[in-house]
N, C-alpha and C positions, 0 to 999 in steps of 0.2 A: 445671373442668369438672369437674358432679358427678358421680361412678361412677354405671354403667346399675344399675339396679334388678333383682332377678330374682326369677325365683319363688319361690329358694328363701328373700329377701328376707321375701316376701308369706305363705309360709308358716309363716314364725318369727315373725309378728306376728300370725296368727291361730291360733298354737297347734296346726296340723296340720301333717302332714306334708309333705314336697313334691308324693309321685301325688297324695294326697288333693284338696292345690291345685290340680293339674293338673285330676286329674278332674274339678272344679267347674267352673273358668275355660273348661275347653270343654265345658261343656255336658253330661258323661253321665250319664245316667241309670241307676238301679239299681245305684247305687254301697253302700246305706246309709250314706251320710255323713247325718249329723243336717242340719235347718234350720238348727239354730245355726251349725254349721258352714260352710254354703253363706254364712249372713250373715257373720260372721268371715272369710271369703276376701274377699268383693265388697268389707267396707267397710274391708280390709287394700290389697286392690288400688288401691283410689281414693284411697286416703290417700298410699300411696306413688305416685302416680301412675305405675301399671305401665305396664308397653306391653310386650307378646309380644314373643319374636324369632323374629318372622314367616321367617328364611332357615332356622332351625334347626327350628322347626315344619316347613316345607316337605319340608326333606331325608327327615324321620322320617317326615310323611302323604304325602311324593312329589305334594307340591303348594304353590305358593308365593302364590295371589290375585294373581297378578302376570300382565297378556298384553302382549305386547311388539306395538309400531304401528310399522311399516316402511316409510319414504314414501320417492319418490321426490323430489317437490319440492311434497306438498300441504302439508305444515306450513308452508311459505313464500306461500303464494299465498291466492287468495282463496277459496279452497275451503276451506281451512284452518277456517274457524269453524264452519258446521254437520257438516260430517262427524267430525269431529273430537270437538263436543259430543256429540252422538249416541255416539260410540264410550266417550267419559266416565262420561255418564250409564248406560251400560248398562253400563259395568264396575262404576259404584258402587252400582246397588242390586244387582248380583251377589257384594258385599262384594270387588271387587280392586280393582288400581290397574293403571294404564294408562301404559306407559313408552314416549314418545314418539323415534321419532329419523330423518334426514332422510338421506338417501343424495346425492342432487343427480344421481342416475340414471348413477353410475357401477357396476358389476356391484362391483365390489373393495369399494366401502366398502359396499355391500346384504349382500357375502358377511360382511365384517366386522362388522357392525349384528348382525345373525341369531347369530353365534357369539358375542357378546355378551350378547346376552340369554338365550340358552339357555345360556352360562353362570351365569349367574344366577337359574337355572330356574324361567323362564316357564313358564305352563302352556298358553300357545297361542300364536302368534303371526299378526298382520294384517299382509298384505303389500299397500301403496298405490299407486294412480298416478294422475297427474293427468293424462297421456298418454293413457289408455288402451290403451295399450304394456305389458306385462310382462314381466320381465325373471324367469325362474322359479328358484329355487335349483337349485343344479347333485344336490344328493345329495337323497336322503329323510330326511327329517326326523323329530326322535324324538317331535316335540309337531305337533297340527294347525293347520292352518295357511288362514288365508281370502283370497282375492285379494279386496281391494277396488278395484270402478270399473274392473275390467280383467278380461279372461277366465283363467282357468288352463286351459282346452282340457279336453278329454278326460281322465279319470284319477280321484286320488282327492283333490281339492280342492274346496273350496266357492269357487265365487265370487259376487261381490256383484253388480251392476249396475245404472243404470238400464233403465226398460222402452223403449225407446229408440222400438219397433214402434208401440207404442201411443203414445207422445208423437207423433209423424211422423203417424200417423193423426186426433190430436185438431186437430194445426194447420191439417191440407189440406183435414180437416170443415170445422171453423170458413170458411175462405176460399171451401168449395166452397157451404158454407150459405148464404154472403153474397151468392153468385152471382158469383163470380169466375171468370172462363173464361181467361186470359192472364194467368200468373205466373211470376214469374221467381224463381230459385232463387240466394240471391246468396251463395255458399263454397264451392263444390264443387273438387273438383281433381279429377287423375288416382286413378283407383280403388285402383291399386295401392300407394297413400300412407292409405289409409282405413283406420281403427284398425277395431276390430269394432263399439264403438256408433257410429262417425261412418256406416259402411255400413248399419247396420240403422236409420238416424233418414235416409240419405236413402234409401236403399229404400222404404221405408214413404211417405215426401213421395211420391214418383216412381208408386208403386201406386196410391195413395188418388186420386193426381190423375188418373190414368190411367183408372182404372172410376168418376170423376166427368166424363169427358170433358173434360180441362183439357188449353190447352196450356202444357207447359214449356220456359219459355227460365233454359237454365243456365248463369250466368254466373260462368264459373273465375278463379280467385285468382291474381293477379299475384307475390304471393309466399305464401310457405308457414307464414301465423300469420292467425292471426281476430283480428287488430286494427282500431282507431278507420280508421286508413288504409286499411288494404285495406280496408273498409267502403264508406270515401267512395270509392277510388278504383273499384272492384267497381260501388255502385249510376251513379256517374257513366258508367260505358263500358257499362252496363247500358241507360240511357236514349240515349248516342247511337248507340249500334248496334245495338240489335234491337228499337227501334221500343215503340210505348206500351201498355202495361201498366196496368193497376187495381191490382195487388197483387204483394207481393214479401215473399218468409221468406228471414229471414238465419238460419245456422245456429248463431250465436249472437249473444247481446245486444251486445259489442262493435262485433263489425261492423255488428250494426243500428243503433249509435249514429253511426258513420262514414258508412249508408249516411241516416240520416238528415240529415246536414246536404251529402250528396253529390244527393240530391233535391230539397233547398233550391233548391242553388246552381243548379239545372235547371230552377228554377221553379216545384217542385209542392210541393202541401201536403197534409202528412197530417192527416187520411187522407183528405182529398178530394178529391187526384187519384189516391194510390197510398196501398192501406193497407201495413202493416208487419206483419207475426208473427216468433217470434224463438223461440230455447231458452237456458233457463239462469236465467232468474228473478235475474240479475247483482244487487249492489249497483247499481250503472250504471244502471239503467233509472229510479231515482228522483228522478233529475235532465233523465231526457228530457222533454220536451214534444212531443207529447202524451203520456203517459203509454204504456207499450210494454205490447203486448197479446203472450205470451209463454207457453212450456211449459215449468214450473220443473223442475227438476232436484234429485232428492230425495237431498239430501245427508246430512241427519242421520239421516233414515229409513236409509240405506243402510248410515253407520257403526254405527247401533243393531247392525242386523242383522248384520252382520259379528262384534259381541263375542256376541251370542245364538247363531250360528252354532259360534264359537270355541268356545265354552264348554259346548256340545250334543255330545251322546256316540249321541244318536238318532239326528239329522237328516243325510237321505238325502243324500250328497255330489254335488251338481252344482252348475248355475248359480240362484241367485237373484234375482230382479226385482224392482224397486221402481217403483212406479206412479209416475209421472209426471201433474201436473195441469196443463191449459191457464189462465193468468191472463187472463180476457178483460178489459181496460183499453179504451185511449181511443183508438190507432195504427189501430184496422180498422172500416170503417164498409160498409155494403152496397154493390154495386158501380155503378160509373157506365156508360154506351159511352162508351169515350175516344175522345177527338177527334183526329183523324189528320193 
C-alpha cells in the first residue's frame, strides 16, 4: 500500500514551508503569501493527490465535518430511501459526511452507537425512529442532537416531525368536499398505544369530521400491525358490522391495500361504491388500481431539516413540522347515496 501523502510532502514539492502550505490549503486570507506560492501549493496537492487528515484537522479545529445518524429501524425499512437521502444531500451541501448506524430498537445498542460516534468526534447527532417512539439518551450529550420522526418532548433538543394535524385536515376535508357524510376510519386502536404522530393524525381527522357534520365509524385493529392482512380484515369487518358508508380512511397505505381487497371481496367497487383515502404515499400505491389518493409523508424534507438543525447553532430549540401534501388520484369520487 502506498504511503499516505502528508502536508509536508505538498510543502516540499511546492517549495514552501509546511505552515505556508497549511494556510493556503485552508483558505486563509491576508497571509502575504504570493500568488505564485498559492499556485505551486495547489498544483503540488493535485499532483500528489493529497487528501487532508480530517480527523487531525477536527481535533485542531474542534470540528470533524461529520454527523452521526442513529436509527432504530429506519435504515432497513421502506422509509430509508427518502429520509436518509434528504439527510445525505443536506450534509453533502454543507461539506459534511453522514455516518449511519442502526440499533434495531435496542437501548443498549443505541447507547453504544452514540458513544462510538462521539469517539469519532462527530459534530452533531441525529436520532431517528420509524415507530414514532424515541428512546432518549440517558445523559446530556456534548454535541447538538436532533430527533427525527419522533418527539423529543420539552427540553433542549430539536425534533422534526410531519405536520400530522395538517395531513389529517387535508384527508378529511377532501372527503367532506366530495359530499361524504358517513366514513369508516380503518386502523385505530386503544389511545394508550398511539404515538405522538398517530394521535395527532387521528385527532385531526375526528375534529375535522365533527366540524363537517360527518358520522365517523372507527374500526379498530385486530392486531397491532398496520399491514395488508389487518387492512383486509378491518375492511371486511367494517362492511359486515357497521353498515354502508361511502368512504373510508386508512391510517397508512399498507392498510389501504388490504382494504382494497376486503371491499372487493364484499362486492364493492372503488371508488364507485366506496372512496378510499390513506396516508404515507408509500411505494405500494404504484401497484394499486385504481391509484390511491393519499397524504404524503415528507420523509426527504424531514431528513434534510434534521441536518440543517443539527448544524445551525442559531435555530430555536423545539419541534419543527414538515408539511404533508394530499396526492389526489383515482380512489375517491363524489358521494352517492348508499343502498341499505
